[in-house]
N, C-alpha and C positions, 0 to 999 in steps of 0.2 A: 074864612082863613085858607081854605083849600082852593080858592078861586084861581090862584096863579099856579097851582100844581098841575103836572101832566096827568092825564087819566091813566088808570092802571091798564096795562096791556093784557093782563090775564086774570081770570077769576077762578077760584077753586070752590067746588061745591061738595060739602059733606066729606072733605078729606080726599076727594078723588083727584084725578089728574087735571092739570091746568088746561083751560079751554079759552079760545080766543073768539070774540064776537065779531061779526062782520063790521060793526061800527068802529071797533078798535083797530082792525086790520083789514082794510078794503081788499076785496078779492082781486081787483085789477092792479094792485100795487106790484111792481116788478121786484123780484128778489134777486140779489146778486148770486151768481153761480160760484161754485168752489174754485173753478179755474181763474175767474176774475179776482177772487180773494187772494189766491196764491200769488198772482201776478202783482197785485198791489203790495203784498208783504215783501216780495223780492225787490220791488222798486224802492220801497222805503229802506230796506236793509242796505241796498247799494248806495243810496244817498247818505246814510249814516256812516258807512265805511269810508266813502270819499271825504266826508266832513271830518272824520277822525284823522285821516291821513293829512289833510290840509292843516288841521290844527297842530299836529305833531311837527310838521315842517315849519309852521310859523313859530312854534315855541323854540325850535332849534335855531332858526335864523335870527329871530328878533330878541327873544327873552334871554337865551343862553349865549348868543353871539357865536354860534357854531354853524358852519355851512353844512347842510345836510348832504350835499354832493361829495363833501370831503370824507364822509364816513364810508362811502362805497369803496370796496376793495377790488382793485383790478390787478390782473396778473401781467407783470412786465415780461416782455420777450426775453428768452434765455440768451445770455451773452457768452455762455461757456458750455461745454459738454458735460452732462451729468455723470457722476461717478457710477461705475458699474454696480448694479444692485446685488446684494447678497442673495443667494439662492439656497434651497434646502437640499440636503442629502437624505432622501427618504429611505428608511429601512422598514420594510413590511415583513412582519412575521406571519407565516402561513403554514397550514398543516392539513392536507387532504380536503381542501375546499377550493377546488380548481375553478368552479363556477364563480365564486366570489372573487377569486384572484383575477380572473379575466375581466370582470366588471371593475375591479379596483384599478387595474392598469389603464383601462380605457377612460376612466374618470379622472385620474390624477395626472397622467402623462402630459396632457395639453396645458396644465396650469403653469402660469408664468413663474411662480415661486419655486417650482420643482426643477432642480438642476440635474439630479440623477436618481435613479431608483434601484435599490438593491433588494432583491427577493431573498429572504433568509430561508433556505431550503434545508430542513432538518429531518426530512423523512428518509431514513436510511433503508427502508424497505422497497422504495421505488425511485426511479430517476425522474427528473423533471419532464413534464409532457412535451411532445414535439412542438406544439404551438408556442410554448414558452421559450424553447430553444430557438425557434424561428424568430421570435421577437428580439431575443438577445442578439442575434446575428443580423438584424435589420433586413430580414427577408420579406416581411410584409410591409404594407403601406404605413405612412406616418400617422394615421388616425389613432393607432394604439400606442405609439411611442412619442408623438409630438416632438418638441425640441429637446427633450430630456434623453439621457442615455439610460440604458437598462442592462443590468448584469445579474446573474443568478449566483448566489453563494451556496455551494453544496457543501454542507458540513458532514463530518465523519461520524458524529454522534447526535442523538436526539436529545437536545437540552434547551430549556428556556433561556439559558445564559447566552445562547448563540445570537439572540437579538441585540445584545450589547457587545458582541465579540466579532468585529468585522475582520474578514480575511485580508482586506486591503484598507488602507487609511482613506476615509472619505475625502472627497475633493473639496468639500465645503465645510466651513466652521460650524454652521447650524445644522443639526441633525434632527429630522422628524422621525420619532419612533411611533409606529402605528400598526394596528392589526388590520388584517385583510377584510374584516367585517365592519369597519368604521368608515363612514362617508361624511365629508363636509364639503362646503362650497370652496371653490378656488380662492374667493375673496377672503375666506376665513384663514387660509394658509398665509396670505399676505399680512393679515392682522396679527397672526401668531409670530411671524418673522419680525414684524415691527416691534411688537411687545418684547420679544427676546432681546432685540438690540437696545431698546429703552431701558431694560432691566440690567444693563451692563454686560450682557452676553454670558452670564454665569448662572442665573436662576432659571429653573425650569418653567416653562409656560405650557399650560394645559387647559383642557375644556371640561375634564371630569374630576372634580375635587372629592376628597374623602377626609374624614375627621378621625383623629386618634386622641383619646383622652385617658387620664389615669383612672384605674378601676375604683380606687377608694373614693374619688370625688364623684365619679359617675354613678356608682351603685350604692351610695350612702343611704341606708335605711330602706333599701329595696330588696326584699327577700325573693320577690317574683323572678327578677333577672338571675339571681344566683341559682335558684332551683331550675330555671330553664337551661342555664349553662351546664349544670350537672347532668340533666337528662340528655342533652346533646352529646356530652362527652361519653356517657354510658352507651349511647347508640353508636358512636364512632368505634368504641372498643368492641362492641358486640359485632360490628360489621367487619372487624379485622383491621381497623385503622389504628393509627398511633396517636397518643395523647400524652402530654406531660403530666407528671404527678401532681403538680400544683397549677392552679389557675393563673393565667397571664395577668400581670398587673396593669396591662393596657387593654383598652377596648377599641375595637375597629368599627367605625360607623359608616354606613352607606350614605347615599345621597340625601335621603329625607332628613337625617340628622344634621347634615350640612345646612340644608334649607331652614330647619327649625332653629338652629343655634346661630346661623349667620357666621360660621367659622369653618376653617378647613386646615389641614396639616400637610396634605400632599396632593399631587395630581397624578392620575393614572397614566402610565406610559403607553396605554393603548392608543393615545393620541396626545403627544407632548413633544415640545421642542427642547432640546438640550444641547450642550456644547460637545464638540468633537473630542475634546480632551477627557470628558467624562467617560467615554467608551474605553479609552486606554486605561484610565484609573480603575474602572470596574474589572477589567480583564487582567490586572497586574498579577503576576505570579510570585512576586517578592513580598506580598502582603499576606501574612497568616490570617488576618481577619477576613479579608475578601475571599481567600481560598476556602475557609470554613463556611462562609456564607454561600458561595457557589455550590459547595457540596450539599448544603441543606436544601437549596433550590432544586438540585437534581433529584434529591431523595424524595421530596414532597411534591415536585412539579407545581410549584406555586411560589409567590413572593419575590420574584425577580424585580418587579416594579418597586416593591417596598425597599429592596436593597439599594436600588439606584436612588431613590428618594433619600435614604439615610446618607448615602455617599455625598450627594450634592448639598444637602442641608448641613452636614458636618463641615463642609468646606466653606459655605457661604454664611452660616449662622442666620439665615433668613428664610422666610416661607417662600414657596413657589408663587408664581403669578397665575391667577385664575382669570382667564379671559371668557367673557360671556359670549357665547356663540352656539347656535344649534348644531347638532350632529345626529346622525342615524347610526345606531349600533345594532347590527343584526345578530350579534352574539348574545343579546339579552332577550331574544325571541323565545328561548326555551323550546326550540324545535330542532330540526336537523343541524342548524348552524350554531347551536348553543355552545358557549365557551366554558372555560374553567370556572368562571364566576357563578355559573348556574348550578354548581354542585352543592349538595346539602350542607356539607361541613366546611364550606369555603371560608366563612367568617372565623370559625374556631382555628383553622389552620393558620390563617393570617395573624391572629392574635398570638399564637405560639411563636410565629416568626418575629413579631414585634418584640417579644420578651427576649428571644435569643439575640437578635441584632443589637438591642440596647445593651445587653451584657457584653457582647463582643466589642462594641464601640466604646464601652466604658461609661456611657451616658445615653440619654434620649436626645438625639440631635434635632428631631423634627420640631419646627417652630410653627405655632398656630397663627394663622393670619385671618383677617376679617375684611380685606379689601377685594373688590371685584372690578376688573378692568372692563369698561364698556366703551365700544367705539362711538365717539361723539357724533359722527356723521349719520348714525342710525338711530339715535335717541332724540326724541322731541322734547321730553320732559326731563328736567335736571333735578 
């Protein structure tokens, strides 16, 4: 019965490793090398790919009655001049980080999306350095200024509200609010500007989302979070800080909670595009609500970005636009360039701001969103 079967190629003795006898595998038999095997595999793969392409073309041409060449998109020559592209009025907030500011200007000035740059100078203890004044007066070469204009806003008081209080009306409708320690690619600025235009030129567009939730819904049945907040408030009071008598009904969550829940309520103005009219509304002197908010920001040196988010959300009744793009934030390094967000009581201070702002506005205007805008040209998988 086994006469027509092939002889075994290997035998195993007492459970040991398989051995090959000379009769089963002649010593003079030539063995294919690994290079030959790889070449054969590549050749077979190329033939399969060509066959698949030919089959797809045949199916389009014959079975579906569609000409494959008709599906190719070609760009027709322009018969008219394109409209001038909207550009950004950049407002960079800086304070005693001249090394970062110099790198910031050298990085962003050559970007095509940047129309002009305003350096918000709130350091009342010293004047702008000579190299910055020289840049403003176009004394140095254009490697640092590019095609954009530069001017320095010297404010008479040290206030975080100055970032939204221009001394002159910006020349462009789209305003990029950014810190001197945040760096993105020039292509990201183009994407942010396009997203702002697609959103109706009213919603904020940012790269750094944060989530705000109700305390009763967030901490239901969690005594650990309540005890942790009490300990933090006691430490703040012991260190001489201020704290409200009651806990805030709102919880402020950082990035990891945004990632975990897939939701966000605001985008940080350390890198965000907003409308020029939002700056005028924020600095209005005839609004008792905004006057009280700006005083609170000056008192605690925090929450000016939350106030702007409240203002825009109250006018649009919509969440901001979260654009997916990488960025580098040197203020999160917790070293010499560390920003306000690295302070230990940062979250508690912002939760108190949320409670106060909601009372002043008469409601919680922030709208939670769950959509993330992704550039289609950079994503392979949908």
